[in-house]
matplotlib code that plots the C-alpha trace (Angstrom):
import matplotlib.pyplot as plt

x = [35.0, 32.8, 34.5, 34.2, 30.2, 30.3, 32.3, 30.1, 27.0, 28.4, 29.2, 25.8, 24.0, 26.1, 25.2, 21.3, 21.4, 23.2, 20.6, 18.0, 19.0, 19.7, 15.6, 15.5, 14.4, 16.1, 15.4, 17.1, 18.4, 18.9, 19.9, 16.4, 14.7, 12.6, 14.5, 10.9, 9.8, 12.8, 11.6, 13.8, 11.8, 12.6, 15.1, 16.8, 17.0, 18.8, 21.0, 21.9, 22.4, 25.1, 26.5, 26.9, 29.0, 31.3, 31.7, 32.7, 34.2, 32.2, 29.3, 26.2, 25.3, 21.6, 20.7, 21.1, 19.2, 16.3, 13.8, 14.6, 18.3, 17.6, 14.8, 16.7, 20.3, 20.4, 19.8, 22.1, 24.6, 24.5, 24.3, 27.1, 29.5, 28.6, 29.8, 33.1, 34.0, 33.5, 35.5, 38.2, 38.0, 38.4]
y = [1.9, 2.7, 5.4, 7.1, 6.7, 7.9, 11.1, 11.6, 11.6, 13.5, 16.1, 16.1, 16.1, 19.2, 21.0, 20.1, 21.1, 24.5, 25.4, 24.2, 26.5, 29.7, 29.1, 28.7, 25.1, 22.8, 19.0, 16.0, 15.0, 11.3, 9.6, 8.8, 11.7, 13.3, 16.6, 17.9, 16.7, 18.3, 21.7, 22.7, 24.8, 24.5, 27.6, 25.5, 22.6, 25.0, 26.0, 22.6, 21.5, 24.8, 23.5, 19.6, 21.2, 23.3, 21.0, 17.9, 20.2, 18.6, 20.3, 18.1, 16.7, 18.1, 14.6, 14.1, 17.2, 15.0, 14.9, 11.0, 12.5, 14.9, 13.3, 12.5, 12.2, 8.9, 8.9, 12.4, 10.6, 7.6, 10.3, 12.2, 9.2, 7.9, 11.2, 11.4, 7.6, 8.7, 11.5, 9.6, 7.0, 10.0]
z = [-6.5, -3.6, -2.0, -5.7, -5.3, -1.8, -2.5, -5.6, -3.4, -0.6, -3.2, -4.3, -1.0, -0.4, -3.3, -2.8, 0.8, -0.2, -2.1, 0.2, 3.0, 0.5, 0.4, 4.1, 3.9, 6.1, 5.2, 5.9, 2.3, 1.4, -2.0, -2.4, -1.4, -4.5, -5.1, -5.5, -2.5, -0.3, -1.9, -5.2, -7.7, -11.4, -11.1, -8.0, -10.4, -12.9, -10.1, -9.2, -12.8, -13.0, -9.4, -10.3, -13.9, -11.5, -8.5, -11.2, -14.0, -16.7, -18.9, -18.8, -22.4, -23.6, -23.7, -19.9, -18.8, -18.4, -15.6, -14.6, -14.1, -11.6, -9.5, -6.3, -5.0, -6.5, -10.0, -10.2, -8.8, -11.6, -14.1, -13.0, -12.2, -16.1, -17.2, -15.3, -16.4, -20.0, -19.8, -18.1, -21.0, -23.7]

ax = plt.figure().add_subplot(projection="3d")
ax.plot(x, y, z, "-o")
ax.set_aspect("equal")
plt.show()
């Protein structure tokens, strides 16, 4: 189970770093880094949401598109893991 979470986390960090690099921002991204503090704008958050959907092949339910879920890599990882588990159980 730990490997699953590590994989999800690594993939999300890669997405965040890719968006930051497009904006010519290089910063250390850790699980607890606040995404806004790292330099992500509201448009970047939309791109991150779309990137997460493409990366993990699911649509984020409207109810899960909240500031709390997009606060950090950690919060995003929890939401993604929950959605993947729900999809696997269906």
